[in-house]
N, C-alpha and C positions, 0 to 999 in steps of 0.2 A: 708370757713373758717372752720374749722375742730374744733373749739371750743364749737359749742353746741352740738357735739356729745359728746367731751370729759366731759360736766357738765350733759349729758344726762349717760355716766358710771360712773360716778364719783357719782349721787345721790343714789344710791343704797346701796355704800359704806358706807354711812353717815351713811345710817340706822341701817346696819353690828356692826358700829363704836358706835353705839347709843344704841344696845341690848346687846352688845358682855359686855360694859361697867358692863352694870346692872346688867347681869345673871355674870360678875366677881366677881362685889362687893356688889352685897343684900344677897348672902348666908351667909355674916359672920356675927357669932356672936360678937357683940361690944366687943373690947379689948383694952385694954390700950397698948400705941406704938406706934414709930413715921409711920406707913403703915396704921393708921386708918383714912375712908375715912367720913368725914361728912355725916350723911343722907339725910340734907339736901339739900346737894351742889347735891348727888347722885340725889336725888327727879327732883329735877330742870334741870339736866344735860336729866334725862330720858324725863322729861312731853316736856320741850323744844325744845326736839331735835327729839319725835315722832313728835310732831306741826310741828316744822321745816321741815321736810320728808313729811308730809302729803299735807301741805300749798304751798311746792316747785314742787311738782308731781302737784298737781292741777294745778299748773301756769305754768310748762311746757308742759303738756296734753290738757287744755282745748283749749289750745288758747290765754289766757292772755296772755303769753310772747310772743307778737308778735312781738317784736323790735321796739316798740313804747318807752319803757322803761317808762312807766308812769303808770305803773298796781299795785294796793294797796296791792295786794296778794301777789305779788313777793318782796315788801317794808316790806310785814308784814314777810315773808319765809326770810327773808336775816336776821330782825332782831332777829327774833326766833334762825336761826344760828349761830349770833354772841353772844347769850344767852350763846346757847351752848357750843361752842367753850371756851368762859371763864370759865364754870363749869368745862367743861373738864381741862382745865389748874391749875383749882384750885385745880383737883383731881392729877394734877404731882405733886404738890406742896408734896405732902406726900411721895415724894421719895428722895427730898433734904435732903443731912446730916447732922446731928444734933451733935451739939457739944456741950461740957460741963461736969460740975459735974454731973449735975442729968439727964441727956440727956435718953430718953428712948431709948429702945434698940427699933429694927424694930422686927416685927412680920411677920412669914413667908408669902411668897406668894405662892401658889399653882401652878400657871398655867405658872410660870416662875420661873427662879433664881434672878432677876433684873427688871428693867424698861422699857426693850428694847419692850415689845407687847407697852405697853401705851403712852409710846414715839414714836412711827409710827402711831398709831392709834390716838395720840390727834395731835400731830402736822400736820399727814398727813392732818385731820377735818379739821383745822385752814387753811394749801394752799390749799383747798379743797374751803372751805367759799369762804378767797379771791379770788380764780377764779369764784364763783358763783358772787361774787359782782361787778367782774370787767366784765365779758361777762356780767351782767344788765347793767351797768353803761355804756358797748358803744353799747348795744340794741342787740346784740347776740342771746340774748332767750328771 
C-alpha cells in the first residue's frame, strides 16, 4: 500500500507549516485588531509542532513504527500533532469576520491579502494529522 510513503512525504510538510507560521506571526508588533494572534497560542503551536515532528520522525525512522500499533512514542507524537492542529485552528479564528458597532477592523497581513495561505496550511495540517492517526491505528507505520 502507498500509505506509508504518503506519511513519510507529509512529515516534512508539517515542519514547514509550523516554521512558516512562526516566521509569519512572530515578528509582528502587538497591535489592536481582529488579526492579532495570541503569543501563547503561537508558542503552543510552535513548541508542540516542533516536538511532534521530532518525535514522529524518530518514530518513523528508528523502527519504533514497526506496524504493531503499540509504540508509546507514536502515541506521544500523535498527541502533540493534535495539540498543534488545535492551536493552528485557533490561529485561523483570527480571520473570522467581526460584527458589531465597536468591532475592531482588520490589521493588514503582509504575506497575502486574505486567509488563503493560513487556510491551506492549517486545514492541510488537519488532514495530514488525520491521515497520520489513521495510518497508526491500522498499523501501516
